[in-house]
PyMOL Python script that loads the backbone (N, CA, C, O; Angstrom):
from pymol import cmd

cmd.read_pdbstr("""\
ATOM      1  N   MET A   1     -37.432  53.743 -66.460  1.00  0.00           N
ATOM      2  CA  MET A   1     -36.438  53.259 -67.376  1.00  0.00           C
ATOM      3  C   MET A   1     -35.252  52.648 -66.638  1.00  0.00           C
ATOM      4  O   MET A   1     -34.633  51.710 -67.142  1.00  0.00           O
ATOM      5  N   ASP A   2     -34.922  53.164 -65.448  1.00  0.00           N
ATOM      6  CA  ASP A   2     -33.798  52.637 -64.697  1.00  0.00           C
ATOM      7  C   ASP A   2     -34.043  51.198 -64.252  1.00  0.00           C
ATOM      8  O   ASP A   2     -33.120  50.383 -64.225  1.00  0.00           O
ATOM      9  N   LYS A   3     -35.303  50.887 -63.900  1.00  0.00           N
ATOM     10  CA  LYS A   3     -35.597  49.524 -63.490  1.00  0.00           C
ATOM     11  C   LYS A   3     -35.323  48.535 -64.616  1.00  0.00           C
ATOM     12  O   LYS A   3     -34.793  47.450 -64.376  1.00  0.00           O
ATOM     13  N   ILE A   4     -35.676  48.899 -65.824  1.00  0.00           N
ATOM     14  CA  ILE A   4     -35.443  48.009 -66.959  1.00  0.00           C
ATOM     15  C   ILE A   4     -33.948  47.796 -67.165  1.00  0.00           C
ATOM     16  O   ILE A   4     -33.516  46.673 -67.423  1.00  0.00           O
ATOM     17  N   LYS A   5     -33.165  48.840 -67.056  1.00  0.00           N
ATOM     18  CA  LYS A   5     -31.720  48.708 -67.226  1.00  0.00           C
ATOM     19  C   LYS A   5     -31.107  47.837 -66.144  1.00  0.00           C
ATOM     20  O   LYS A   5     -30.245  47.010 -66.441  1.00  0.00           O
ATOM     21  N   THR A   6     -31.531  47.999 -64.893  1.00  0.00           N
ATOM     22  CA  THR A   6     -30.953  47.178 -63.832  1.00  0.00           C
ATOM     23  C   THR A   6     -31.383  45.726 -63.986  1.00  0.00           C
ATOM     24  O   THR A   6     -30.596  44.823 -63.701  1.00  0.00           O
ATOM     25  N   ASN A   7     -32.602  45.482 -64.425  1.00  0.00           N
ATOM     26  CA  ASN A   7     -33.031  44.107 -64.631  1.00  0.00           C
ATOM     27  C   ASN A   7     -32.245  43.450 -65.751  1.00  0.00           C
ATOM     28  O   ASN A   7     -31.884  42.277 -65.644  1.00  0.00           O
ATOM     29  N   ILE A   8     -31.972  44.180 -66.823  1.00  0.00           N
ATOM     30  CA  ILE A   8     -31.183  43.617 -67.912  1.00  0.00           C
ATOM     31  C   ILE A   8     -29.765  43.338 -67.432  1.00  0.00           C
ATOM     32  O   ILE A   8     -29.195  42.308 -67.790  1.00  0.00           O
ATOM     33  N   ASN A   9     -29.186  44.217 -66.639  1.00  0.00           N
ATOM     34  CA  ASN A   9     -27.850  43.973 -66.099  1.00  0.00           C
ATOM     35  C   ASN A   9     -27.844  42.764 -65.173  1.00  0.00           C
ATOM     36  O   ASN A   9     -26.894  41.981 -65.181  1.00  0.00           O
ATOM     37  N   ALA A  10     -28.891  42.605 -64.377  1.00  0.00           N
ATOM     38  CA  ALA A  10     -28.970  41.453 -63.491  1.00  0.00           C
ATOM     39  C   ALA A  10     -29.100  40.166 -64.293  1.00  0.00           C
ATOM     40  O   ALA A  10     -28.497  39.155 -63.935  1.00  0.00           O
ATOM     41  N   ILE A  11     -29.863  40.187 -65.352  1.00  0.00           N
ATOM     42  CA  ILE A  11     -30.026  38.994 -66.183  1.00  0.00           C
ATOM     43  C   ILE A  11     -28.700  38.614 -66.834  1.00  0.00           C
ATOM     44  O   ILE A  11     -28.403  37.429 -66.987  1.00  0.00           O
ATOM     45  N   ASN A  12     -27.909  39.602 -67.216  1.00  0.00           N
ATOM     46  CA  ASN A  12     -26.625  39.311 -67.839  1.00  0.00           C
ATOM     47  C   ASN A  12     -25.599  38.766 -66.850  1.00  0.00           C
ATOM     48  O   ASN A  12     -24.673  38.069 -67.264  1.00  0.00           O
ATOM     49  N   THR A  13     -25.734  39.061 -65.554  1.00  0.00           N
ATOM     50  CA  THR A  13     -24.765  38.559 -64.584  1.00  0.00           C
ATOM     51  C   THR A  13     -25.125  37.179 -64.058  1.00  0.00           C
ATOM     52  O   THR A  13     -24.243  36.478 -63.561  1.00  0.00           O
ATOM     53  N   TYR A  14     -26.373  36.761 -64.146  1.00  0.00           N
ATOM     54  CA  TYR A  14     -26.755  35.457 -63.621  1.00  0.00           C
ATOM     55  C   TYR A  14     -26.040  34.291 -64.289  1.00  0.00           C
ATOM     56  O   TYR A  14     -25.592  33.392 -63.577  1.00  0.00           O
ATOM     57  N   PRO A  15     -25.905  34.248 -65.609  1.00  0.00           N
ATOM     58  CA  PRO A  15     -25.166  33.113 -66.193  1.00  0.00           C
ATOM     59  C   PRO A  15     -23.721  33.029 -65.711  1.00  0.00           C
ATOM     60  O   PRO A  15     -23.207  31.932 -65.496  1.00  0.00           O
ATOM     61  N   LYS A  16     -23.063  34.165 -65.539  1.00  0.00           N
ATOM     62  CA  LYS A  16     -21.689  34.151 -65.031  1.00  0.00           C
ATOM     63  C   LYS A  16     -21.653  33.637 -63.599  1.00  0.00           C
ATOM     64  O   LYS A  16     -20.758  32.877 -63.228  1.00  0.00           O
ATOM     65  N   LEU A  17     -22.623  34.051 -62.800  1.00  0.00           N
ATOM     66  CA  LEU A  17     -22.696  33.612 -61.412  1.00  0.00           C
ATOM     67  C   LEU A  17     -22.963  32.113 -61.335  1.00  0.00           C
ATOM     68  O   LEU A  17     -22.329  31.404 -60.552  1.00  0.00           O
ATOM     69  N   ILE A  18     -23.889  31.639 -62.138  1.00  0.00           N
ATOM     70  CA  ILE A  18     -24.224  30.212 -62.124  1.00  0.00           C
ATOM     71  C   ILE A  18     -23.032  29.378 -62.563  1.00  0.00           C
ATOM     72  O   ILE A  18     -22.743  28.345 -61.959  1.00  0.00           O
ATOM     73  N   LEU A  19     -22.338  29.813 -63.606  1.00  0.00           N
ATOM     74  CA  LEU A  19     -21.174  29.069 -64.072  1.00  0.00           C
ATOM     75  C   LEU A  19     -20.038  29.091 -63.060  1.00  0.00           C
ATOM     76  O   LEU A  19     -19.335  28.093 -62.906  1.00  0.00           O
ATOM     77  N   SER A  20     -19.847  30.204 -62.372  1.00  0.00           N
ATOM     78  CA  SER A  20     -18.784  30.247 -61.373  1.00  0.00           C
ATOM     79  C   SER A  20     -19.130  29.377 -60.167  1.00  0.00           C
ATOM     80  O   SER A  20     -18.244  28.754 -59.581  1.00  0.00           O
ATOM     81  N   ILE A  21     -20.397  29.328 -59.793  1.00  0.00           N
ATOM     82  CA  ILE A  21     -20.805  28.429 -58.704  1.00  0.00           C
ATOM     83  C   ILE A  21     -20.633  26.978 -59.121  1.00  0.00           C
ATOM     84  O   ILE A  21     -20.184  26.155 -58.322  1.00  0.00           O
ATOM     85  N   ALA A  22     -20.982  26.652 -60.357  1.00  0.00           N
ATOM     86  CA  ALA A  22     -20.812  25.281 -60.843  1.00  0.00           C
ATOM     87  C   ALA A  22     -19.336  24.905 -60.880  1.00  0.00           C
ATOM     88  O   ALA A  22     -18.973  23.780 -60.535  1.00  0.00           O
ATOM     89  N   PHE A  23     -18.487  25.834 -61.293  1.00  0.00           N
ATOM     90  CA  PHE A  23     -17.054  25.564 -61.320  1.00  0.00           C
ATOM     91  C   PHE A  23     -16.517  25.341 -59.904  1.00  0.00           C
ATOM     92  O   PHE A  23     -15.696  24.451 -59.682  1.00  0.00           O
ATOM     93  N   LEU A  24     -16.982  26.150 -58.945  1.00  0.00           N
ATOM     94  CA  LEU A  24     -16.571  25.981 -57.557  1.00  0.00           C
ATOM     95  C   LEU A  24     -17.033  24.629 -57.013  1.00  0.00           C
ATOM     96  O   LEU A  24     -16.273  23.956 -56.317  1.00  0.00           O
ATOM     97  N   GLU A  25     -18.266  24.223 -57.318  1.00  0.00           N
ATOM     98  CA  GLU A  25     -18.766  22.923 -56.875  1.00  0.00           C
ATOM     99  C   GLU A  25     -17.945  21.791 -57.472  1.00  0.00           C
ATOM    100  O   GLU A  25     -17.669  20.799 -56.798  1.00  0.00           O
ATOM    101  N   PHE A  26     -17.554  21.935 -58.733  1.00  0.00           N
ATOM    102  CA  PHE A  26     -16.758  20.901 -59.377  1.00  0.00           C
ATOM    103  C   PHE A  26     -15.386  20.772 -58.715  1.00  0.00           C
ATOM    104  O   PHE A  26     -14.936  19.662 -58.429  1.00  0.00           O
ATOM    105  N   ILE A  27     -14.729  21.892 -58.473  1.00  0.00           N
ATOM    106  CA  ILE A  27     -13.412  21.864 -57.835  1.00  0.00           C
ATOM    107  C   ILE A  27     -13.506  21.280 -56.425  1.00  0.00           C
ATOM    108  O   ILE A  27     -12.706  20.424 -56.048  1.00  0.00           O
ATOM    109  N   LEU A  28     -14.489  21.748 -55.648  1.00  0.00           N
ATOM    110  CA  LEU A  28     -14.648  21.228 -54.289  1.00  0.00           C
ATOM    111  C   LEU A  28     -14.987  19.745 -54.279  1.00  0.00           C
ATOM    112  O   LEU A  28     -14.510  19.007 -53.416  1.00  0.00           O
ATOM    113  N   SER A  29     -15.806  19.300 -55.226  1.00  0.00           N
ATOM    114  CA  SER A  29     -16.156  17.885 -55.266  1.00  0.00           C
ATOM    115  C   SER A  29     -14.938  17.019 -55.547  1.00  0.00           C
ATOM    116  O   SER A  29     -14.770  15.958 -54.945  1.00  0.00           O
ATOM    117  N   MET A  30     -14.086  17.474 -56.465  1.00  0.00           N
ATOM    118  CA  MET A  30     -12.875  16.703 -56.758  1.00  0.00           C
ATOM    119  C   MET A  30     -11.933  16.691 -55.555  1.00  0.00           C
ATOM    120  O   MET A  30     -11.329  15.661 -55.253  1.00  0.00           O
ATOM    121  N   VAL A  31     -11.805  17.824 -54.870  1.00  0.00           N
ATOM    122  CA  VAL A  31     -10.928  17.897 -53.697  1.00  0.00           C
ATOM    123  C   VAL A  31     -11.429  16.958 -52.603  1.00  0.00           C
ATOM    124  O   VAL A  31     -10.657  16.171 -52.056  1.00  0.00           O
ATOM    125  N   PHE A  32     -12.723  17.040 -52.284  1.00  0.00           N
ATOM    126  CA  PHE A  32     -13.269  16.179 -51.237  1.00  0.00           C
ATOM    127  C   PHE A  32     -13.196  14.712 -51.620  1.00  0.00           C
ATOM    128  O   PHE A  32     -12.903  13.869 -50.772  1.00  0.00           O
ATOM    129  N   TYR A  33     -13.454  14.392 -52.869  1.00  0.00           N
ATOM    130  CA  TYR A  33     -13.422  12.989 -53.286  1.00  0.00           C
ATOM    131  C   TYR A  33     -12.006  12.429 -53.201  1.00  0.00           C
ATOM    132  O   TYR A  33     -11.809  11.307 -52.734  1.00  0.00           O
ATOM    133  N   VAL A  34     -11.026  13.199 -53.646  1.00  0.00           N
ATOM    134  CA  VAL A  34      -9.637  12.727 -53.601  1.00  0.00           C
ATOM    135  C   VAL A  34      -9.152  12.605 -52.159  1.00  0.00           C
ATOM    136  O   VAL A  34      -8.486  11.630 -51.809  1.00  0.00           O
ATOM    137  N   ILE A  35      -9.481  13.587 -51.322  1.00  0.00           N
ATOM    138  CA  ILE A  35      -9.094  13.505 -49.907  1.00  0.00           C
ATOM    139  C   ILE A  35      -9.744  12.286 -49.255  1.00  0.00           C
ATOM    140  O   ILE A  35      -9.090  11.554 -48.511  1.00  0.00           O
ATOM    141  N   GLY A  36     -11.022  12.071 -49.532  1.00  0.00           N
ATOM    142  CA  GLY A  36     -11.715  10.914 -48.963  1.00  0.00           C
ATOM    143  C   GLY A  36     -11.162   9.603 -49.467  1.00  0.00           C
ATOM    144  O   GLY A  36     -11.125   8.615 -48.733  1.00  0.00           O
ATOM    145  N   HIS A  37     -10.732   9.586 -50.715  1.00  0.00           N
ATOM    146  CA  HIS A  37     -10.168   8.358 -51.285  1.00  0.00           C
ATOM    147  C   HIS A  37      -8.823   8.029 -50.647  1.00  0.00           C
ATOM    148  O   HIS A  37      -8.576   6.885 -50.267  1.00  0.00           O
ATOM    149  N   PHE A  38      -7.948   9.038 -50.530  1.00  0.00           N
ATOM    150  CA  PHE A  38      -6.618   8.769 -49.981  1.00  0.00           C
ATOM    151  C   PHE A  38      -6.631   8.565 -48.472  1.00  0.00           C
ATOM    152  O   PHE A  38      -5.781   7.846 -47.947  1.00  0.00           O
ATOM    153  N   SER A  39      -7.569   9.179 -47.766  1.00  0.00           N
ATOM    154  CA  SER A  39      -7.651   8.971 -46.323  1.00  0.00           C
ATOM    155  C   SER A  39      -8.571   7.801 -45.965  1.00  0.00           C
ATOM    156  O   SER A  39      -8.739   7.473 -44.790  1.00  0.00           O
ATOM    157  N   ASN A  40      -9.153   7.186 -46.967  1.00  0.00           N
ATOM    158  CA  ASN A  40     -10.065   6.048 -46.792  1.00  0.00           C
ATOM    159  C   ASN A  40     -11.218   6.419 -45.852  1.00  0.00           C
ATOM    160  O   ASN A  40     -11.598   5.635 -44.983  1.00  0.00           O
ATOM    161  N   ASN A  41     -11.764   7.618 -46.036  1.00  0.00           N
ATOM    162  CA  ASN A  41     -12.858   8.121 -45.221  1.00  0.00           C
ATOM    163  C   ASN A  41     -14.112   8.178 -46.094  1.00  0.00           C
ATOM    164  O   ASN A  41     -14.193   8.974 -47.030  1.00  0.00           O
ATOM    165  N   LEU A  42     -15.082   7.329 -45.777  1.00  0.00           N
ATOM    166  CA  LEU A  42     -16.298   7.261 -46.593  1.00  0.00           C
ATOM    167  C   LEU A  42     -17.148   8.518 -46.480  1.00  0.00           C
ATOM    168  O   LEU A  42     -17.826   8.896 -47.436  1.00  0.00           O
ATOM    169  N   TYR A  43     -17.118   9.167 -45.324  1.00  0.00           N
ATOM    170  CA  TYR A  43     -17.922  10.379 -45.152  1.00  0.00           C
ATOM    171  C   TYR A  43     -17.438  11.494 -46.075  1.00  0.00           C
ATOM    172  O   TYR A  43     -18.243  12.129 -46.758  1.00  0.00           O
ATOM    173  N   VAL A  44     -16.143  11.732 -46.099  1.00  0.00           N
ATOM    174  CA  VAL A  44     -15.592  12.794 -46.940  1.00  0.00           C
ATOM    175  C   VAL A  44     -15.787  12.450 -48.419  1.00  0.00           C
ATOM    176  O   VAL A  44     -16.070  13.329 -49.233  1.00  0.00           O
ATOM    177  N   ARG A  45     -15.635  11.183 -48.755  1.00  0.00           N
ATOM    178  CA  ARG A  45     -15.881  10.766 -50.134  1.00  0.00           C
ATOM    179  C   ARG A  45     -17.349  10.962 -50.498  1.00  0.00           C
ATOM    180  O   ARG A  45     -17.654  11.336 -51.630  1.00  0.00           O
ATOM    181  N   GLY A  46     -18.253  10.721 -49.571  1.00  0.00           N
ATOM    182  CA  GLY A  46     -19.676  10.939 -49.808  1.00  0.00           C
ATOM    183  C   GLY A  46     -20.005  12.412 -50.007  1.00  0.00           C
ATOM    184  O   GLY A  46     -20.878  12.756 -50.804  1.00  0.00           O
ATOM    185  N   VAL A  47     -19.304  13.283 -49.278  1.00  0.00           N
ATOM    186  CA  VAL A  47     -19.479  14.725 -49.491  1.00  0.00           C
ATOM    187  C   VAL A  47     -19.053  15.075 -50.912  1.00  0.00           C
ATOM    188  O   VAL A  47     -19.712  15.873 -51.578  1.00  0.00           O
ATOM    189  N   GLY A  48     -17.956  14.483 -51.380  1.00  0.00           N
ATOM    190  CA  GLY A  48     -17.498  14.715 -52.747  1.00  0.00           C
ATOM    191  C   GLY A  48     -18.510  14.243 -53.774  1.00  0.00           C
ATOM    192  O   GLY A  48     -18.745  14.923 -54.774  1.00  0.00           O
ATOM    193  N   VAL A  49     -19.108  13.092 -53.539  1.00  0.00           N
ATOM    194  CA  VAL A  49     -20.124  12.578 -54.462  1.00  0.00           C
ATOM    195  C   VAL A  49     -21.358  13.474 -54.448  1.00  0.00           C
ATOM    196  O   VAL A  49     -21.953  13.726 -55.496  1.00  0.00           O
ATOM    197  N   GLY A  50     -21.741  13.953 -53.280  1.00  0.00           N
ATOM    198  CA  GLY A  50     -22.883  14.867 -53.193  1.00  0.00           C
ATOM    199  C   GLY A  50     -22.627  16.161 -53.949  1.00  0.00           C
ATOM    200  O   GLY A  50     -23.530  16.698 -54.590  1.00  0.00           O
ATOM    201  N   LEU A  51     -21.409  16.661 -53.878  1.00  0.00           N
ATOM    202  CA  LEU A  51     -21.070  17.867 -54.628  1.00  0.00           C
ATOM    203  C   LEU A  51     -21.015  17.612 -56.126  1.00  0.00           C
ATOM    204  O   LEU A  51     -21.314  18.506 -56.917  1.00  0.00           O
ATOM    205  N   ILE A  52     -20.639  16.412 -56.522  1.00  0.00           N
ATOM    206  CA  ILE A  52     -20.680  16.054 -57.951  1.00  0.00           C
ATOM    207  C   ILE A  52     -22.123  16.081 -58.446  1.00  0.00           C
ATOM    208  O   ILE A  52     -22.403  16.566 -59.543  1.00  0.00           O
ATOM    209  N   ILE A  53     -23.031  15.561 -57.634  1.00  0.00           N
ATOM    210  CA  ILE A  53     -24.453  15.583 -57.999  1.00  0.00           C
ATOM    211  C   ILE A  53     -24.950  17.026 -58.079  1.00  0.00           C
ATOM    212  O   ILE A  53     -25.696  17.373 -58.994  1.00  0.00           O
ATOM    213  N   ALA A  54     -24.543  17.868 -57.130  1.00  0.00           N
ATOM    214  CA  ALA A  54     -24.947  19.278 -57.152  1.00  0.00           C
ATOM    215  C   ALA A  54     -24.377  19.975 -58.383  1.00  0.00           C
ATOM    216  O   ALA A  54     -25.053  20.795 -59.005  1.00  0.00           O
ATOM    217  N   TRP A  55     -23.143  19.654 -58.732  1.00  0.00           N
ATOM    218  CA  TRP A  55     -22.520  20.257 -59.908  1.00  0.00           C
ATOM    219  C   TRP A  55     -23.272  19.866 -61.178  1.00  0.00           C
ATOM    220  O   TRP A  55     -23.568  20.715 -62.018  1.00  0.00           O
ATOM    221  N   ALA A  56     -23.575  18.586 -61.312  1.00  0.00           N
ATOM    222  CA  ALA A  56     -24.282  18.128 -62.508  1.00  0.00           C
ATOM    223  C   ALA A  56     -25.674  18.746 -62.597  1.00  0.00           C
ATOM    224  O   ALA A  56     -26.119  19.111 -63.685  1.00  0.00           O
ATOM    225  N   THR A  57     -26.354  18.865 -61.481  1.00  0.00           N
ATOM    226  CA  THR A  57     -27.678  19.475 -61.461  1.00  0.00           C
ATOM    227  C   THR A  57     -27.608  20.947 -61.847  1.00  0.00           C
ATOM    228  O   THR A  57     -28.465  21.439 -62.581  1.00  0.00           O
ATOM    229  N   THR A  58     -26.593  21.650 -61.358  1.00  0.00           N
ATOM    230  CA  THR A  58     -26.431  23.061 -61.703  1.00  0.00           C
ATOM    231  C   THR A  58     -26.189  23.248 -63.192  1.00  0.00           C
ATOM    232  O   THR A  58     -26.771  24.140 -63.809  1.00  0.00           O
ATOM    233  N   ILE A  59     -25.340  22.418 -63.770  1.00  0.00           N
ATOM    234  CA  ILE A  59     -25.047  22.526 -65.203  1.00  0.00           C
ATOM    235  C   ILE A  59     -26.291  22.207 -66.031  1.00  0.00           C
ATOM    236  O   ILE A  59     -26.568  22.890 -67.017  1.00  0.00           O
ATOM    237  N   LEU A  60     -27.041  21.180 -65.641  1.00  0.00           N
ATOM    238  CA  LEU A  60     -28.271  20.848 -66.373  1.00  0.00           C
ATOM    239  C   LEU A  60     -29.278  21.988 -66.291  1.00  0.00           C
ATOM    240  O   LEU A  60     -29.898  22.339 -67.295  1.00  0.00           O
ATOM    241  N   ALA A  61     -29.446  22.565 -65.114  1.00  0.00           N
ATOM    242  CA  ALA A  61     -30.379  23.685 -64.962  1.00  0.00           C
ATOM    243  C   ALA A  61     -29.929  24.876 -65.791  1.00  0.00           C
ATOM    244  O   ALA A  61     -30.751  25.547 -66.414  1.00  0.00           O
ATOM    245  N   TYR A  62     -28.638  25.140 -65.803  1.00  0.00           N
ATOM    246  CA  TYR A  62     -28.114  26.260 -66.600  1.00  0.00           C
ATOM    247  C   TYR A  62     -28.390  26.039 -68.085  1.00  0.00           C
ATOM    248  O   TYR A  62     -28.817  26.960 -68.780  1.00  0.00           O
ATOM    249  N   LEU A  63     -28.151  24.842 -68.564  1.00  0.00           N
ATOM    250  CA  LEU A  63     -28.365  24.556 -69.977  1.00  0.00           C
ATOM    251  C   LEU A  63     -29.843  24.655 -70.362  1.00  0.00           C
ATOM    252  O   LEU A  63     -30.181  25.167 -71.429  1.00  0.00           O
ATOM    253  N   ILE A  64     -30.713  24.164 -69.489  1.00  0.00           N
ATOM    254  CA  ILE A  64     -32.154  24.214 -69.778  1.00  0.00           C
ATOM    255  C   ILE A  64     -32.641  25.659 -69.803  1.00  0.00           C
ATOM    256  O   ILE A  64     -33.381  26.048 -70.706  1.00  0.00           O
ATOM    257  N   VAL A  65     -32.232  26.454 -68.819  1.00  0.00           N
ATOM    258  CA  VAL A  65     -32.665  27.856 -68.764  1.00  0.00           C
ATOM    259  C   VAL A  65     -32.069  28.646 -69.941  1.00  0.00           C
ATOM    260  O   VAL A  65     -32.752  29.489 -70.523  1.00  0.00           O
ATOM    261  N   ARG A  66     -30.828  28.385 -70.287  1.00  0.00           N
ATOM    262  CA  ARG A  66     -30.206  29.101 -71.397  1.00  0.00           C
ATOM    263  C   ARG A  66     -30.890  28.769 -72.721  1.00  0.00           C
ATOM    264  O   ARG A  66     -31.042  29.643 -73.575  1.00  0.00           O
ATOM    265  N   ASN A  67     -31.299  27.527 -72.896  1.00  0.00           N
ATOM    266  CA  ASN A  67     -31.987  27.142 -74.139  1.00  0.00           C
ATOM    267  C   ASN A  67     -33.387  27.735 -74.221  1.00  0.00           C
ATOM    268  O   ASN A  67     -33.882  27.980 -75.321  1.00  0.00           O
ATOM    269  N   ARG A  68     -34.033  27.970 -73.093  1.00  0.00           N
ATOM    270  CA  ARG A  68     -35.365  28.569 -73.096  1.00  0.00           C
ATOM    271  C   ARG A  68     -35.321  30.040 -73.469  1.00  0.00           C
ATOM    272  O   ARG A  68     -36.244  30.558 -74.097  1.00  0.00           O
ATOM    273  N   ALA A  69     -34.239  30.714 -73.078  1.00  0.00           N
ATOM    274  CA  ALA A  69     -34.162  32.173 -73.304  1.00  0.00           C
ATOM    275  C   ALA A  69     -33.865  32.537 -74.734  1.00  0.00           C
ATOM    276  O   ALA A  69     -33.772  33.720 -75.064  1.00  0.00           O
TER     277      ALA A  69
END
""", "prot")
cmd.dss("prot")
cmd.show_as("cartoon", "prot")
cmd.util.cbc("prot")
cmd.orient("prot")
């Protein structure tokens, strides 16, 4: 019975974890993009764009998994 309870608790924490990671990716992407824009550094701006793509992918995956459950 304990295994079932821990699995249910783990399932309930995953959406919070995924959303907090997505929020962190969004904040970091904006920071890197703005720094790259003002310093005119294409590499840093590219890191920001890559994090934007990671953020969007995370949100899409979260929405798809949440709708399936």
